[in-house]
N, C-alpha and C positions, 0 to 999 in steps of 0.2 A: 315703448318698454318699461313703464309707468308699473311700479309696484313689481321688478324682476330683481331677483337679486343669486349673486352666484352661488351656488349651495354646497356644487359637487365637481371635481377634478382628478381628472383620474390621467397617469402619466404612460407615454408610450412609447415607444423601444425606439422608431423614426417615423419622421413624419413620414403623413400618406399623400394623396391628390384630391384634386377637385370633382374628380368623380369616384368617389371613396365611400358612398356614403348608398344605401334605399333603403326604404322604407316598405315592411311588409303592413297591407290595410285589408283585416280581415274585414268578413261581410258585418259581422257583430259590433264593428265600430273601433275593435281594438285592434291594436297599433303597437308594430316591433320594428327598432331600428335595425340594422347591419350593416358594418362598416369591417372597413378594411384599418387596422390599427398598426400596421407598420405592413415592411412590403412584400410578406407573405404571410401574413396572421391577419385572421377574420374574429371579429368578434361582434356579441350582442349587449345588450342592457336587460337586466333581469332585478325584481325587486319581490322580497319578502318582509313579514313583520315579524321583527325580533326587539323583543323586552317591547312592547306597544309600540315600536314605531317603526318606519317604511325603511330599510334600508335596500338603495341601489347597487349593482354588483356586475364588475364584467364577466362575463361568461367567456368563455373559448369555442367559437364554432369550427368541424375539421372537415371542412371539404373536401371530397375524395377526387382524384386524379388529378392535383397540381404538387410539382414537384416540390422539393425541401428546397430546390436553390432556382423556385421562382420568386418572378416579381409582380404583384398585381395590380391591372394598372386601372383596370376598372371594374363595376358592379351593376347589376341593375335586376328588380323585382315586380312581378307580373303576377297580381289574380287572374286569371283567366275566367271569374265567373263569380256573377253577383247574388247567387241564390245559396252558394257555400263555398268553402275553400279550394281552392286549385292551385295554388302556386308553382313558378317557374323562376328560377334565378338563370342566371348569364352572366358569367366570369370572363374576361381579358385575362392571359398572365404573359408573360416573355422570361424566356428561358437564355442565357448568354452563351455562347456557341463558341468555342474557338476551332479555327480552321486550321488543319495541318500543313505541315512543311507544302512546296520548299518555303513560302511567306504566311507565316501563322498569324493571323486578322480575326478580330473579334465582331463578333453580330449576333444580332436576337433573333432567334426563334421566336415566335408568337402563335396563342391557341387564343379559340374560342371554347368554353365549355359550356353546357345545357345542362341545369341540371332539373328534372321532373320528378313527380311521383303520380299518386290517386288523387282522387279529392277525399280532401280529408286530411291526408298526408301529415305525418309531422314533421318538423323541420328536420330531424335527423334522420328520418325515411328519404327526405329529397336528397340530403346531401350525399346520400349512398348511391345515386340512381342518375346516371351522367354519361352525355354522349361529348365527343371534342371531335373539333374543326382545326386546322393547321391552317393560319392566316399568312400572308404571302404579302403583309406590311404589316406597320405598328397600330394597333389601333387605341383609337383616342374615347370617346362617349359611346358609350354603348345606353339605348334607349329603346323604346319599342311606338306603334303609330297602330291606328284603328282605321281599316281601308273597310268600303262596301262592296259585296260582289253577289249580285242578284239579291239585292234586298236585304242580306246577311252582313252584321258586322263580323272581321275578320281582324285578328293581331299577325303584329308583323314583326322582327325583331330588326332593328335599324343601328349602324355600326361606322361612325366615321373614323377615315383612315389615314397615315401620313402619305399614302399615293392620290391624295384629295379629293375624295372620293365618298359619297355614303353607299354604303351596302347594305342589302335585305337579307334576310332570310327567313326559311319557312323551319319548322323542326318536324320531322320525321320520326317515324317510329326509331329508328336504330341510327337514323344520321341526321346532318345537321344540311340543309340544300340551300346554296345561295339563289336568290334570284335576281332579274329584271328589274333594279327598283324604279324607274321610268313605267313600268307595265301597271304599278299598283301606287307609285307615288311619284304623279310627274314633274312637280317641281324642284324634287330632288336631284332630276338628272343634270348632266355635264352635257352641257351644248357648245357646237361648234364655237368658234368665238368670230362673233360679229361686230363688236365694238369695243370699246377702250375699255369698258365695267366687266366686260365678257373673260378677257384677257383677265384681271383680278380671279374670278374664279378657280377657273382653268387651273392658274398656278398655286393658288392657295389650298391650305389645310382648313378643315370643320374644326372648329375647336367645339361649339356649342349649337345643338341643333335640335325642335320638336316639333311636334302637332298638337291642336286641339279640336275637336271636333266640337260640330253646334250638338244642341241638345237630342234633334233630328236625324244624328250621323250623317244626313245627305249634304251638307259642305264641312270642309273643314277649314282653317289656317294653320299656316305651316311656316318657319323663320329658320334660317342659320345664321351663325355668324362666322366668321374665318379670321385666319391670324393674319390675313395684310390687311384686316380694317373694313372687308367689304361685309355687306348686311343686306339679307335677302327676305321680304316677309310677303307673303303669298294668301289669296283667297282660294280655296279650288271646291268643284265640285265633285263630291265624293265618290258619287254614282259611278257620272260617268269619264274621272282621273280628267277631268279638263281645268286648267286653270282661267279663272275667271280675272283674277286681277295679281300683277305682281309689282312688287315697286322693289327699287333699288338702293340703298345709302350707301355711303361711302365714310371712314373715320380715320383718326389720323394713327391709329394703334389696334391692335389684336385684340378681336370681340371675344370676349369673356364673360359674358352675361347679357341672354335672351329670355322673357317670359312673356307667355301673355295672362291676363288676371280681369278679372271684372273686379270694379270699385268696390261694390258693395256685396257683403257675404249673409247668408240668411244664416241666422241664430233664434235659438230659442228663447220664448219669452211668456209669459203669461198668458198670449191670446191664442198661441198657434196651439200651447200644452192643451188650455180646454177643448180648441176645437178640433184635435185630434193630429199629428203629424202623418203628413199626406206621403205614399211611398215616393216622389219623388222628391222630399224636401231634402236630403243630404245628396249633394249633387258627385257626379262622377267624375273621379280625377283628368277623366280623358276630355270633359268637356270645359263648354263656357255656354253661358245663358248669352244667347245672341239679341237678345231683348233689353239686356244689361248695359251698360257702357263699357265696351270692351277697350285694355289698353295694353301697349305692350312696352315694355322694361327693354332695354338695351346699355352694357354697361361694358366700357373698354378699359384696357391696359393704362392710360394715360390722360382721356379726357376724362370731364365729369360724366357721370349716366346720366340719359333723357328716358322722359316717358311720353311716348306718343296716344295721346287721348282720341279715342272713339274712334278707332281705326276703320270701322265700318261705314262711318259714313264722314268720317276726315282723313282716308288713308294714313298718311304719313307725313302730314301737313300739319297737325296742332302738334308740337312739342314742347314739354317743359322739360327744362335741365334742372336737376337736381344738383341745387348749388353749394358747391365746395367737396361734392361728394369725392371728389380726387384727389382730396388734398392728403390724404393715407396712402399716399403710394396708390399699387393697382387696385381696380375694382375684381377681385376675386370671385365670390360668389353671392348670391341674393336669397332672399325667402320674402315672400308675400304672406300673408295671413292678419285677421286678426289678432295683433296680441295684446291690445285694451278694450278688447272688448265693445266696442259702439258700432259694429256692424259694419264699419270699414274696413278694409284689407289698407293696411299698413307694408311699408317698403323695408328689409332691412338688409343692410349690405355691407357682405364681410369683406375686406380689405386686406392687402399684404402689408400694412402697417400698421396690424395691430387692433384693428377697431371694428366693431360694430355701428354702423350707421340707420336712424330707424325715423323715417319719413312718413311724415301723413298727411292726408289730403284736408285743406282747407281752403275755404274760399277762393275755390278756382285755382290752386296751386300746390305746387309738392314742398311743404315746411317740417325743416329737420328739429325734428320734437328732441332726440337724447343721441349721445354717445355714449361706448361701453367698449373701456379701455381692457384687452384680451391678454395683454402682456405678448401675444406670437401673433404669428401670420393666422388670418380664420379662413379654411378653406373648403369647408360646409357646413350650411345651417339646419338643421332639423323642426318641425314642430309636432311634439307626440305627448301621449299622458305614459309615459314610464310606469308608471310605480302606480297606476290602475285606480287614481283619486279621483279621477271625472276632471281633472284640468292640466289642460296641455303646458307643455316645459320646453324651452328651448334647448336645443341638444346642437352644442358648438364643436366641430372638428379643428383643433389648432395644427400648427406646426410641430407640437409636444405632446399634446395630451387632448381628452374629451373635457368638456366642463358642460354642467347643466346647470341654466338658468330655472327658477323655480318662481312663480307669481307668491308674493306675498299671502298667506292667508288673511289677513284684516282687507286686504285690499280685495279678494274674493267676495267676502261674507260683503261689501258693499254693491259689488256687482251684482249677486244673487238679489240684495232686497231691492234694488233697482228693477231688474227683472221682474220678480214678482210682486212688485209694486206694495211692498211692506213696510 
């Protein structure tokens, strides 16, 4: 996090949670963040020039069909196309309902809303076009994944719930249709109890999960982490929906973070500027490069985070512990990206104890380089260009507000000089 300074802080009315932010990735490279700023309010950040200065401010978003007494649980956004913008949003929320006599009790009613438009629709138009599905469980993480059908890529919504399952949904013209998850993502099927580890799966809520496809989409890697500390990692044949390898690990506390990533990150320098940027230069956010070293980050509520190195070659046998990553209470969230512009990804860990910890890969080891005191518990971390200045900012949602960490201009100038060999 060299060269980063905290420049802007916005206070919010009440804390959000670890599922409260999503990023809209436009085909032209622009990005927009959408966040749950309180139990019921959603916002984005927009910038404009005032008196020759870039000013960033909060803009409230009004998604339709969400009652005023709703508590939003999770949000996720998908761009369905690579040629033009075609965004779809998913939002889960709960309503507290009191039962009538003879014995009054309070229970939540939970829902999944899907918002969509036409290719090129504005965010305002998308927010007005909603279909709703009532759920019979409390939702947790809302995500999406890619599967292959007749050699074609297809997307599906995935949602983990209090019933200890991962649910799959397709979107029809006027309704949300639940599918059998094992027919598309066999690795997320809840199997019969055959051994001790499987019992933990059957009796545990999935707190975090995801998939990454290889560049050709013929194989994928999937993972999930559970409340009981159970973690699963699998390599799957996407065309046959067949598990090729499956690995299980058990930790002493709930799994809060799991992410797959490449060690190296492609960047723009003088050589590839002069040679022309290829069409596949910008990687798909749903893929990892199987030719590069692929790693798996696992973080939990009590133990130090672990990075499993080169999982395609080593499975889960080569683990590097992120030393002292548990000293600021639970690891709540993580961001893996290149924040120091060295063409290698770094790991940022957000903790319940108010700190962001920055780890870099040096001499075949993950070493803590810096820590940043956020004063409040850190719930989400994103990295995007809010102001349209050509440089990404670290956007942090904490227990009490939204923080923007910007790179110092002098640091960026030095990076540009090095890249352009000036």
